[in-house]
Structure formats: C-alpha cells, structure tokens
C-alpha positions as a Markdown table, in Angstrom:
| # | Residue | x | y | z |
|---|---|---|---|---|
| 1 | Unk | -25.0 | -2.0 | -3.1 |
| 2 | Unk | -22.0 | -2.7 | -3.3 |
| 3 | Unk | -19.6 | -1.0 | -5.7 |
| 4 | Unk | -17.7 | -2.2 | -8.4 |
| 5 | Unk | -14.2 | -3.7 | -7.4 |
| 6 | Unk | -12.5 | -1.3 | -10.2 |
| 7 | Unk | -14.2 | 1.3 | -7.7 |
| 8 | Unk | -13.2 | 0.1 | -5.2 |
| 9 | Unk | -10.3 | 0.6 | -6.1 |
| 10 | Unk | -9.6 | 3.8 | -7.3 |
| 11 | Unk | -11.2 | 5.2 | -3.8 |
| 12 | Unk | -8.1 | 3.7 | -2.2 |
| 13 | Unk | -5.8 | 5.3 | -4.6 |
| 14 | Unk | -8.1 | 8.9 | -3.1 |
| 15 | Unk | -8.2 | 7.6 | 0.2 |
| 16 | Unk | -4.0 | 7.3 | -0.2 |
| 17 | Unk | -3.6 | 10.3 | -1.7 |
| 18 | Unk | -5.4 | 12.5 | 0.5 |
| 19 | Unk | -4.2 | 10.2 | 3.4 |
| 20 | Unk | -0.6 | 11.9 | 1.7 |
| 21 | Unk | -2.0 | 15.6 | 1.1 |
| 22 | Unk | -3.1 | 15.7 | 4.3 |
| 23 | Unk | 0.8 | 15.5 | 5.4 |
| 24 | Unk | 2.1 | 18.2 | 3.1 |
| 25 | Unk | 2.6 | 15.6 | 0.7 |
| 26 | Unk | 2.0 | 17.0 | -3.2 |
| 27 | Unk | 0.4 | 13.7 | -5.2 |
| 28 | Unk | 0.2 | 13.1 | -8.6 |
| 29 | Unk | -1.9 | 9.9 | -10.5 |
| 30 | Unk | 0.1 | 8.3 | -14.4 |
| 31 | Unk | -2.4 | 7.9 | -16.8 |
| 32 | Unk | -1.3 | 4.9 | -17.1 |
| 33 | Unk | -1.4 | 1.6 | -15.3 |
| 34 | Unk | 2.0 | 0.5 | -15.0 |
| 35 | Unk | 2.1 | -1.0 | -11.7 |
| 36 | Unk | 2.3 | 2.1 | -9.6 |
| 37 | Unk | -0.6 | 4.6 | -8.7 |
| 38 | Unk | 1.1 | 7.6 | -6.9 |
| 39 | Unk | 4.1 | 9.5 | -7.5 |
| 40 | Unk | 4.2 | 11.0 | -3.9 |
| 41 | Unk | 6.7 | 13.9 | -3.6 |
| 42 | Unk | 7.3 | 18.0 | -2.4 |
| 43 | Unk | 8.5 | 21.2 | -3.4 |
| 44 | Unk | 11.4 | 22.6 | -2.0 |
| 45 | Unk | 10.0 | 26.5 | -1.6 |
| 46 | Unk | 10.3 | 28.8 | -5.0 |
| 47 | Unk | 10.8 | 25.3 | -7.4 |
| 48 | Unk | 8.5 | 24.0 | -9.1 |
| 49 | Unk | 10.1 | 20.4 | -9.4 |
| 50 | Unk | 10.8 | 18.3 | -7.0 |
| 51 | Unk | 13.8 | 17.5 | -5.7 |
| 52 | Unk | 13.0 | 13.1 | -5.0 |
| 53 | Unk | 10.2 | 11.2 | -6.3 |
| 54 | Unk | 8.2 | 8.7 | -4.2 |
| 55 | Unk | 6.1 | 5.8 | -6.8 |
| 56 | Unk | 3.3 | 3.9 | -4.6 |
| 57 | Unk | 1.0 | 0.4 | -5.5 |
| 58 | Unk | -1.9 | 1.5 | -4.0 |
| 59 | Unk | -4.2 | -2.5 | -3.0 |
| 60 | Unk | -7.5 | -1.4 | -1.8 |
| 61 | Unk | -10.8 | -4.1 | -0.6 |
| 62 | Unk | -13.8 | -3.8 | 1.0 |
| 63 | Unk | -13.4 | -6.3 | 3.7 |
| 64 | Unk | -10.0 | -7.2 | 5.1 |
| 65 | Unk | -7.9 | -9.5 | 2.8 |
| 66 | Unk | -4.9 | -9.9 | 3.1 |
| 67 | Unk | -3.2 | -10.1 | 0.1 |
| 68 | Unk | 0.4 | -9.4 | -1.2 |
| 69 | Unk | 2.5 | -10.4 | -4.3 |
| 70 | Unk | 6.6 | -9.5 | -4.4 |
| 71 | Unk | 5.4 | -8.7 | -8.8 |
| 72 | Unk | 3.6 | -5.7 | -6.8 |
| 73 | Unk | 6.9 | -4.4 | -5.6 |
| 74 | Unk | 8.8 | -4.6 | -8.3 |
| 75 | Unk | 7.9 | -0.9 | -9.9 |
| 76 | Unk | 7.4 | 0.8 | -6.2 |
| 77 | Unk | 8.7 | -0.6 | -3.0 |
| 78 | Unk | 6.3 | 1.2 | -1.4 |
| 79 | Unk | 3.2 | -0.4 | -0.6 |
| 80 | Unk | -0.1 | 0.4 | 0.6 |
| 81 | Unk | -3.2 | -1.2 | 2.0 |
| 82 | Unk | -6.5 | -0.7 | 2.0 |
| 83 | Unk | -9.2 | -2.5 | 4.5 |
| 84 | Unk | -11.8 | -1.6 | 4.9 |
| 85 | Unk | -12.8 | 1.0 | 2.8 |
| 86 | Unk | -16.5 | 0.9 | 1.9 |
| 87 | Unk | -16.9 | 1.3 | 6.3 |
| 88 | Unk | -14.0 | 2.2 | 8.9 |
| 89 | Unk | -11.0 | 2.0 | 6.4 |
| 90 | Unk | -7.7 | 1.1 | 7.6 |
| 91 | Unk | -3.7 | 1.5 | 6.3 |
| 92 | Unk | -1.0 | 0.0 | 6.2 |
| 93 | Unk | 2.3 | 1.0 | 4.7 |
| 94 | Unk | 4.3 | -1.1 | 3.5 |
| 95 | Unk | 8.6 | 0.0 | 2.4 |
| 96 | Unk | 10.3 | -2.9 | 1.9 |
| 97 | Unk | 9.9 | -6.9 | 1.1 |
| 98 | Unk | 11.0 | -7.2 | 4.2 |
| 99 | Unk | 8.4 | -5.5 | 6.5 |
| 100 | Unk | 5.7 | -7.2 | 4.4 |
| 101 | Unk | 7.6 | -10.5 | 6.0 |
| 102 | Unk | 7.6 | -9.6 | 8.6 |
| 103 | Unk | 2.9 | -9.4 | 8.7 |
| 104 | Unk | 3.7 | -12.2 | 6.5 |
| 105 | Unk | 4.9 | -14.1 | 9.4 |
| 106 | Unk | 7.6 | -17.4 | 9.4 |
| 107 | Unk | 5.4 | -19.7 | 8.5 |
| 108 | Unk | 4.2 | -17.8 | 5.2 |
| 109 | Unk | 7.2 | -15.7 | 3.8 |
| 110 | Unk | 8.8 | -19.8 | 3.9 |
| 111 | Unk | 5.2 | -21.3 | 2.2 |
| 112 | Unk | 6.0 | -22.4 | -1.8 |
| 113 | Unk | 2.9 | -19.7 | -2.6 |
| 114 | Unk | 5.3 | -16.8 | -1.0 |
| 115 | Unk | 8.4 | -18.6 | -1.9 |
| 116 | Unk | 8.5 | -19.7 | -5.6 |
| 117 | Unk | 5.1 | -18.4 | -7.0 |
| 118 | Unk | 5.4 | -14.5 | -5.0 |
| 119 | Unk | 1.7 | -14.8 | -3.3 |
| 120 | Unk | 0.3 | -15.4 | -0.8 |
| 121 | Unk | -3.1 | -13.9 | 0.4 |
| 122 | Unk | -5.8 | -15.1 | 2.7 |
| 123 | Unk | -9.4 | -14.3 | 2.8 |
| 124 | Unk | -10.0 | -14.0 | 6.3 |
| 125 | Unk | -7.5 | -14.2 | 8.3 |
| 126 | Unk | -7.1 | -15.0 | 12.1 |
| 127 | Unk | -5.8 | -13.1 | 15.1 |
| 128 | Unk | -1.6 | -14.0 | 15.2 |
| 129 | Unk | -1.9 | -12.3 | 10.9 |
| 130 | Unk | -3.5 | -9.3 | 12.1 |
| 131 | Unk | -1.8 | -8.6 | 15.2 |
| 132 | Unk | 1.2 | -9.0 | 12.9 |
| 133 | Unk | -1.0 | -6.8 | 10.5 |
| 134 | Unk | -0.8 | -3.4 | 13.3 |
| 135 | Unk | 2.5 | -2.8 | 13.5 |
| 136 | Unk | 2.1 | -1.6 | 9.9 |
| 137 | Unk | -0.5 | 1.0 | 10.4 |
| 138 | Unk | -0.9 | 3.6 | 9.3 |
| 139 | Unk | 2.7 | 4.6 | 9.5 |
| 140 | Unk | 2.6 | 6.7 | 6.8 |
| 141 | Unk | 6.6 | 8.2 | 8.2 |
| 142 | Unk | 7.7 | 5.4 | 5.2 |
| 143 | Unk | 6.7 | 7.2 | 2.6 |
| 144 | Unk | 7.0 | 10.7 | 4.1 |
| 145 | Unk | 10.5 | 10.2 | 4.9 |
| 146 | Unk | 11.8 | 9.4 | 2.1 |
| 147 | Unk | 10.8 | 12.7 | 0.7 |
C-alpha cells in the first residue's frame, strides 16, 4: 500500500534532517507550517546559541516529479527535492532561483507557466530534464557553506 502524501512529505523532511545531521549540522523543525520545513545551524564549541540559522524548504515525491513553485522560495532560498522517497531516494539541493532556472532549462524558465504564474511541473521528465537536474544532486555543500 502506498504511503499517504502527508506521510511522504514528513518522511522527506526527516530524511533531509538525517542527511544534514550526518554531516555535522544541527536541525530544528518549526511546529507550524509557514513555508520553512527545517532550520539548519551549527553551534560553536561552548555555545548554546547558533550564530547563523539557514531555513530549508523540503518537497518530497514517491516518484520522479519535476515540480517548482517560486512561492516556495519566498521564505527560504534553500529547497531540497526528494525523489523516489519510497525506493532509492535522491536529493536535489537548490540554494537560489538561478539554480532552479538552470534545472528548468531555457525553454521551461521562459514558459508562461513559470514566468507569469511562478509554477512549473512535469510528472514524467525526460532524459534532458534529468540531465539538467544531475548537477544539483547531493549538493549538501550548498546549505552547509551558508552556516
């Protein structure tokens, strides 16, 4: 039985938190859903207050779904897409709108859907889309270098 979409979303958040923690990053989860799913930070030795907090938005899918919304980046410039969550999960990390538009490619980023409505989604991306996504796979350094 397939997992409910809310469970897919929460599982993705937990997987992203685990990946960050594996890399020595502390993670907090806001109790309300206001467009930021995780807060990443590091504590200096002897300190209990982080000097920098990096907000992270997470979007998860049980399959491969090429889906971006400009509104996701209004509160956080960091977006992690989790694909194939229920099988061999993959992480794609974006730290700016420029990187998202690189992944979209010139045709998609110039489309009316993206330019005017701020949304672009493809449920069955082809080889060219997957190739444009590849440079963003497992780029945890994009979040960690902000700390």
